[in-house]
Each structure stands twice: as structure tokens, then as C-alpha cells.
Chimera marker file (.cmm) of the C-alpha trace (Angstrom):
<marker_set name="trace">
<marker id="1" x="-0.774" y="-16.042" z="-7.944" r="1" g="1" b="0" radius="0.5"/>
<marker id="2" x="0.452" y="-12.461" z="-7.762" r="1" g="1" b="0" radius="0.5"/>
<marker id="3" x="-0.156" y="-10.726" z="-11.105" r="1" g="1" b="0" radius="0.5"/>
<marker id="4" x="2.148" y="-7.931" z="-12.271" r="1" g="1" b="0" radius="0.5"/>
<marker id="5" x="1.014" y="-4.419" z="-11.411" r="1" g="1" b="0" radius="0.5"/>
<marker id="6" x="0.114" y="-3.508" z="-15.000" r="1" g="1" b="0" radius="0.5"/>
<marker id="7" x="-2.134" y="-6.563" z="-15.303" r="1" g="1" b="0" radius="0.5"/>
<marker id="8" x="-3.894" y="-5.766" z="-12.038" r="1" g="1" b="0" radius="0.5"/>
<marker id="9" x="-4.213" y="-2.142" z="-13.125" r="1" g="1" b="0" radius="0.5"/>
<marker id="10" x="-5.747" y="-3.197" z="-16.433" r="1" g="1" b="0" radius="0.5"/>
<marker id="11" x="-8.185" y="-5.447" z="-14.573" r="1" g="1" b="0" radius="0.5"/>
<marker id="12" x="-9.297" y="-2.554" z="-12.339" r="1" g="1" b="0" radius="0.5"/>
<marker id="13" x="-9.672" y="-0.238" z="-15.346" r="1" g="1" b="0" radius="0.5"/>
<marker id="14" x="-11.760" y="-2.866" z="-17.157" r="1" g="1" b="0" radius="0.5"/>
<marker id="15" x="-13.939" y="-3.340" z="-14.057" r="1" g="1" b="0" radius="0.5"/>
<marker id="16" x="-14.426" y="0.422" z="-13.810" r="1" g="1" b="0" radius="0.5"/>
<marker id="17" x="-15.433" y="0.584" z="-17.470" r="1" g="1" b="0" radius="0.5"/>
<marker id="18" x="-17.952" y="-2.231" z="-17.050" r="1" g="1" b="0" radius="0.5"/>
<marker id="19" x="-19.495" y="-0.681" z="-13.933" r="1" g="1" b="0" radius="0.5"/>
<marker id="20" x="-19.766" y="2.758" z="-15.521" r="1" g="1" b="0" radius="0.5"/>
<marker id="21" x="-21.480" y="1.251" z="-18.569" r="1" g="1" b="0" radius="0.5"/>
<marker id="22" x="-23.939" y="-0.608" z="-16.319" r="1" g="1" b="0" radius="0.5"/>
<marker id="23" x="-24.966" y="2.472" z="-14.327" r="1" g="1" b="0" radius="0.5"/>
<marker id="24" x="-27.851" y="3.391" z="-16.622" r="1" g="1" b="0" radius="0.5"/>
<marker id="25" x="-29.557" y="0.058" z="-16.041" r="1" g="1" b="0" radius="0.5"/>
<marker id="26" x="-28.774" y="-0.966" z="-12.464" r="1" g="1" b="0" radius="0.5"/>
<marker id="27" x="-30.175" y="0.093" z="-9.142" r="1" g="1" b="0" radius="0.5"/>
<marker id="28" x="-28.584" y="0.657" z="-6.716" r="1" g="1" b="0" radius="0.5"/>
<marker id="29" x="-25.739" y="2.327" z="-8.558" r="1" g="1" b="0" radius="0.5"/>
<marker id="30" x="-22.322" y="0.732" z="-8.008" r="1" g="1" b="0" radius="0.5"/>
<marker id="31" x="-19.903" y="2.376" z="-5.618" r="1" g="1" b="0" radius="0.5"/>
<marker id="32" x="-16.923" y="3.330" z="-7.778" r="1" g="1" b="0" radius="0.5"/>
<marker id="33" x="-14.777" y="4.765" z="-4.985" r="1" g="1" b="0" radius="0.5"/>
<marker id="34" x="-13.123" y="1.441" z="-4.044" r="1" g="1" b="0" radius="0.5"/>
<marker id="35" x="-12.058" y="0.986" z="-7.676" r="1" g="1" b="0" radius="0.5"/>
<marker id="36" x="-10.611" y="4.517" z="-7.791" r="1" g="1" b="0" radius="0.5"/>
<marker id="37" x="-8.658" y="3.789" z="-4.591" r="1" g="1" b="0" radius="0.5"/>
<marker id="38" x="-7.262" y="0.534" z="-6.007" r="1" g="1" b="0" radius="0.5"/>
<marker id="39" x="-6.292" y="2.260" z="-9.279" r="1" g="1" b="0" radius="0.5"/>
<marker id="40" x="-4.488" y="5.011" z="-7.357" r="1" g="1" b="0" radius="0.5"/>
<marker id="41" x="-2.736" y="2.408" z="-5.196" r="1" g="1" b="0" radius="0.5"/>
<marker id="42" x="-1.608" y="0.397" z="-8.218" r="1" g="1" b="0" radius="0.5"/>
<marker id="43" x="-0.471" y="3.578" z="-9.996" r="1" g="1" b="0" radius="0.5"/>
<marker id="44" x="1.820" y="4.234" z="-7.041" r="1" g="1" b="0" radius="0.5"/>
<marker id="45" x="3.286" y="0.727" z="-7.397" r="1" g="1" b="0" radius="0.5"/>
<marker id="46" x="4.319" y="1.129" z="-11.039" r="1" g="1" b="0" radius="0.5"/>
<marker id="47" x="8.079" y="0.949" z="-11.606" r="1" g="1" b="0" radius="0.5"/>
<marker id="48" x="10.065" y="4.140" z="-12.200" r="1" g="1" b="0" radius="0.5"/>
<marker id="49" x="10.640" y="3.222" z="-15.853" r="1" g="1" b="0" radius="0.5"/>
<marker id="50" x="6.895" y="3.190" z="-16.634" r="1" g="1" b="0" radius="0.5"/>
<marker id="51" x="6.034" y="4.940" z="-19.888" r="1" g="1" b="0" radius="0.5"/>
<marker id="52" x="5.318" y="8.616" z="-19.121" r="1" g="1" b="0" radius="0.5"/>
<marker id="53" x="2.248" y="8.526" z="-21.384" r="1" g="1" b="0" radius="0.5"/>
<marker id="54" x="0.595" y="5.884" z="-19.205" r="1" g="1" b="0" radius="0.5"/>
<marker id="55" x="1.529" y="7.781" z="-16.050" r="1" g="1" b="0" radius="0.5"/>
<marker id="56" x="0.082" y="10.971" z="-17.538" r="1" g="1" b="0" radius="0.5"/>
<marker id="57" x="-3.245" y="9.269" z="-18.245" r="1" g="1" b="0" radius="0.5"/>
<marker id="58" x="-3.399" y="7.794" z="-14.749" r="1" g="1" b="0" radius="0.5"/>
<marker id="59" x="-2.409" y="11.000" z="-12.946" r="1" g="1" b="0" radius="0.5"/>
<marker id="60" x="-4.969" y="12.996" z="-14.945" r="1" g="1" b="0" radius="0.5"/>
<marker id="61" x="-7.615" y="10.335" z="-14.163" r="1" g="1" b="0" radius="0.5"/>
<marker id="62" x="-8.044" y="9.625" z="-17.889" r="1" g="1" b="0" radius="0.5"/>
<marker id="63" x="-8.882" y="6.020" z="-17.150" r="1" g="1" b="0" radius="0.5"/>
<marker id="64" x="-10.329" y="5.115" z="-20.542" r="1" g="1" b="0" radius="0.5"/>
<marker id="65" x="-7.161" y="6.416" z="-22.209" r="1" g="1" b="0" radius="0.5"/>
<marker id="66" x="-5.059" y="4.405" z="-19.755" r="1" g="1" b="0" radius="0.5"/>
<marker id="67" x="-7.080" y="1.271" z="-20.523" r="1" g="1" b="0" radius="0.5"/>
<marker id="68" x="-6.709" y="1.827" z="-24.268" r="1" g="1" b="0" radius="0.5"/>
<marker id="69" x="-2.961" y="2.339" z="-23.766" r="1" g="1" b="0" radius="0.5"/>
<marker id="70" x="-2.649" y="-0.949" z="-21.880" r="1" g="1" b="0" radius="0.5"/>
<marker id="71" x="-4.655" y="-2.708" z="-24.594" r="1" g="1" b="0" radius="0.5"/>
<marker id="72" x="-2.240" y="-1.434" z="-27.245" r="1" g="1" b="0" radius="0.5"/>
<marker id="73" x="-4.931" y="0.902" z="-28.585" r="1" g="1" b="0" radius="0.5"/>
<marker id="74" x="-3.283" y="4.225" z="-27.717" r="1" g="1" b="0" radius="0.5"/>
<marker id="75" x="-3.675" y="5.313" z="-31.336" r="1" g="1" b="0" radius="0.5"/>
<marker id="76" x="-7.446" y="5.536" z="-30.620" r="1" g="1" b="0" radius="0.5"/>
<marker id="77" x="-6.896" y="8.102" z="-27.888" r="1" g="1" b="0" radius="0.5"/>
<marker id="78" x="-7.757" y="11.597" z="-28.963" r="1" g="1" b="0" radius="0.5"/>
<marker id="79" x="-5.333" y="14.311" z="-28.033" r="1" g="1" b="0" radius="0.5"/>
<marker id="80" x="-6.559" y="16.337" z="-25.092" r="1" g="1" b="0" radius="0.5"/>
<marker id="81" x="-5.653" y="19.796" z="-23.936" r="1" g="1" b="0" radius="0.5"/>
<marker id="82" x="-2.515" y="18.431" z="-22.260" r="1" g="1" b="0" radius="0.5"/>
<marker id="83" x="-1.094" y="16.749" z="-25.328" r="1" g="1" b="0" radius="0.5"/>
<marker id="84" x="-0.308" y="18.470" z="-28.629" r="1" g="1" b="0" radius="0.5"/>
<marker id="85" x="-1.957" y="17.061" z="-31.744" r="1" g="1" b="0" radius="0.5"/>
<link id1="1" id2="2" r="1" g="1" b="0" radius="0.2"/>
<link id1="2" id2="3" r="1" g="1" b="0" radius="0.2"/>
<link id1="3" id2="4" r="1" g="1" b="0" radius="0.2"/>
<link id1="4" id2="5" r="1" g="1" b="0" radius="0.2"/>
<link id1="5" id2="6" r="1" g="1" b="0" radius="0.2"/>
<link id1="6" id2="7" r="1" g="1" b="0" radius="0.2"/>
<link id1="7" id2="8" r="1" g="1" b="0" radius="0.2"/>
<link id1="8" id2="9" r="1" g="1" b="0" radius="0.2"/>
<link id1="9" id2="10" r="1" g="1" b="0" radius="0.2"/>
<link id1="10" id2="11" r="1" g="1" b="0" radius="0.2"/>
<link id1="11" id2="12" r="1" g="1" b="0" radius="0.2"/>
<link id1="12" id2="13" r="1" g="1" b="0" radius="0.2"/>
<link id1="13" id2="14" r="1" g="1" b="0" radius="0.2"/>
<link id1="14" id2="15" r="1" g="1" b="0" radius="0.2"/>
<link id1="15" id2="16" r="1" g="1" b="0" radius="0.2"/>
<link id1="16" id2="17" r="1" g="1" b="0" radius="0.2"/>
<link id1="17" id2="18" r="1" g="1" b="0" radius="0.2"/>
<link id1="18" id2="19" r="1" g="1" b="0" radius="0.2"/>
<link id1="19" id2="20" r="1" g="1" b="0" radius="0.2"/>
<link id1="20" id2="21" r="1" g="1" b="0" radius="0.2"/>
<link id1="21" id2="22" r="1" g="1" b="0" radius="0.2"/>
<link id1="22" id2="23" r="1" g="1" b="0" radius="0.2"/>
<link id1="23" id2="24" r="1" g="1" b="0" radius="0.2"/>
<link id1="24" id2="25" r="1" g="1" b="0" radius="0.2"/>
<link id1="25" id2="26" r="1" g="1" b="0" radius="0.2"/>
<link id1="26" id2="27" r="1" g="1" b="0" radius="0.2"/>
<link id1="27" id2="28" r="1" g="1" b="0" radius="0.2"/>
<link id1="28" id2="29" r="1" g="1" b="0" radius="0.2"/>
<link id1="29" id2="30" r="1" g="1" b="0" radius="0.2"/>
<link id1="30" id2="31" r="1" g="1" b="0" radius="0.2"/>
<link id1="31" id2="32" r="1" g="1" b="0" radius="0.2"/>
<link id1="32" id2="33" r="1" g="1" b="0" radius="0.2"/>
<link id1="33" id2="34" r="1" g="1" b="0" radius="0.2"/>
<link id1="34" id2="35" r="1" g="1" b="0" radius="0.2"/>
<link id1="35" id2="36" r="1" g="1" b="0" radius="0.2"/>
<link id1="36" id2="37" r="1" g="1" b="0" radius="0.2"/>
<link id1="37" id2="38" r="1" g="1" b="0" radius="0.2"/>
<link id1="38" id2="39" r="1" g="1" b="0" radius="0.2"/>
<link id1="39" id2="40" r="1" g="1" b="0" radius="0.2"/>
<link id1="40" id2="41" r="1" g="1" b="0" radius="0.2"/>
<link id1="41" id2="42" r="1" g="1" b="0" radius="0.2"/>
<link id1="42" id2="43" r="1" g="1" b="0" radius="0.2"/>
<link id1="43" id2="44" r="1" g="1" b="0" radius="0.2"/>
<link id1="44" id2="45" r="1" g="1" b="0" radius="0.2"/>
<link id1="45" id2="46" r="1" g="1" b="0" radius="0.2"/>
<link id1="46" id2="47" r="1" g="1" b="0" radius="0.2"/>
<link id1="47" id2="48" r="1" g="1" b="0" radius="0.2"/>
<link id1="48" id2="49" r="1" g="1" b="0" radius="0.2"/>
<link id1="49" id2="50" r="1" g="1" b="0" radius="0.2"/>
<link id1="50" id2="51" r="1" g="1" b="0" radius="0.2"/>
<link id1="51" id2="52" r="1" g="1" b="0" radius="0.2"/>
<link id1="52" id2="53" r="1" g="1" b="0" radius="0.2"/>
<link id1="53" id2="54" r="1" g="1" b="0" radius="0.2"/>
<link id1="54" id2="55" r="1" g="1" b="0" radius="0.2"/>
<link id1="55" id2="56" r="1" g="1" b="0" radius="0.2"/>
<link id1="56" id2="57" r="1" g="1" b="0" radius="0.2"/>
<link id1="57" id2="58" r="1" g="1" b="0" radius="0.2"/>
<link id1="58" id2="59" r="1" g="1" b="0" radius="0.2"/>
<link id1="59" id2="60" r="1" g="1" b="0" radius="0.2"/>
<link id1="60" id2="61" r="1" g="1" b="0" radius="0.2"/>
<link id1="61" id2="62" r="1" g="1" b="0" radius="0.2"/>
<link id1="62" id2="63" r="1" g="1" b="0" radius="0.2"/>
<link id1="63" id2="64" r="1" g="1" b="0" radius="0.2"/>
<link id1="64" id2="65" r="1" g="1" b="0" radius="0.2"/>
<link id1="65" id2="66" r="1" g="1" b="0" radius="0.2"/>
<link id1="66" id2="67" r="1" g="1" b="0" radius="0.2"/>
<link id1="67" id2="68" r="1" g="1" b="0" radius="0.2"/>
<link id1="68" id2="69" r="1" g="1" b="0" radius="0.2"/>
<link id1="69" id2="70" r="1" g="1" b="0" radius="0.2"/>
<link id1="70" id2="71" r="1" g="1" b="0" radius="0.2"/>
<link id1="71" id2="72" r="1" g="1" b="0" radius="0.2"/>
<link id1="72" id2="73" r="1" g="1" b="0" radius="0.2"/>
<link id1="73" id2="74" r="1" g="1" b="0" radius="0.2"/>
<link id1="74" id2="75" r="1" g="1" b="0" radius="0.2"/>
<link id1="75" id2="76" r="1" g="1" b="0" radius="0.2"/>
<link id1="76" id2="77" r="1" g="1" b="0" radius="0.2"/>
<link id1="77" id2="78" r="1" g="1" b="0" radius="0.2"/>
<link id1="78" id2="79" r="1" g="1" b="0" radius="0.2"/>
<link id1="79" id2="80" r="1" g="1" b="0" radius="0.2"/>
<link id1="80" id2="81" r="1" g="1" b="0" radius="0.2"/>
<link id1="81" id2="82" r="1" g="1" b="0" radius="0.2"/>
<link id1="82" id2="83" r="1" g="1" b="0" radius="0.2"/>
<link id1="83" id2="84" r="1" g="1" b="0" radius="0.2"/>
<link id1="84" id2="85" r="1" g="1" b="0" radius="0.2"/>
</marker_set>
């Protein structure tokens, strides 16, 4: 079954989050580069009408913010230097 791009993107962001959280307790450390490549690839597959906020998070590599956005938790994202308060 071919999942929609946003679902696959969310899955990659969740995997990244889990691997980053595990880094303090695992050896060898996970290789995160393949996940970054898949996230970049999926970002490029998003439709042109994708919310600019999500695209901003992904292009700025703010992956936790992008994950929160996709979870419907964007209100939890703190404004950064790019976004006015």
C-alpha cells in the first residue's frame, strides 16, 4: 500500500525523533543520514498547495516543529527567529 506523502513524512520524522532520543543509551550510535535523505526526498514530493508553515519547518530542518505540525500540535511550537511572536 502506498501511503500519502504526508503520512510517510510523519513516519520518518517520528523515526528520527525515536533514534535521536535513543542516542544516549545505544552503541553504536544510529546513522541518521538515511532518514535526513528520505525526509528531504519526501519534502520535495509534497504538493504545491502544502501549507507554507510546514514547508518552512522542513526547509529550515526544524524537524520537531514539522512533526508537531503534522500531529496537530503546532500551537506547542515556540516562535523562532524566523517567525514573529
